[in-house]
N, C-alpha and C positions, 0 to 999 in steps of 0.2 A: 504494500500500500504506500503510495506517495502522497505526501501532504504538501500543498503549495504554500509558500510563504506570502503573507499579506503585509505589504510595507505601508508605512505612513510617515509623514513629516510633521514637524511642529507647526502649530498655527502661528508661531512667532517668526517663521521663515519668510523671507521676502519673496517677491515675484522673480528675482534674479535666478533662483534655483540653487543658490549657494547654501546648501544645508546637508544635513545627515538624515538618512531615512532609517527607521527602526521597525523591526518586527519583534513583538514581544510574545513570549510563551515560556515554556520550560527552559529554553535557551533563547537569549535575546540576540538578534542579529542586527548589525549596524553597517551601513555602507554610505559612500559619498554619492550624492545625486549626480554629480558631473562625471563620475567614473563607475557607473553601476556594474559594468562587466568585469571590473577588476576585483581584487580581493575584498572580502568583508570580514568584519570582526565578529566573533561569536563568543558570548560570555554567559555563564550561568545566570538564571533569573535572579538569584539571591544577590549576586554581585552588582547587577544592574540596579536593583532596588536600593542597595546600600549606597551606590553612587548618587542616585536621585535624592535620597534622603539627606546625604551630606551636602548636596548643592542647595537644597531647600533651607538648610539651617544657616547658610551664609548670609 
């Protein structure tokens, strides 16, 4: 069974397309919108949540 990744970008991203896209799940996937075919970063959901929580407290 193959599951397709659903990507989204922040509503804070501008119209220029200079942003990062994210697909959240058990593993969080991140990629550059200008280089979608290139490598992506994959991190455990727990690490992604920890990063977002740290950023929110700044």
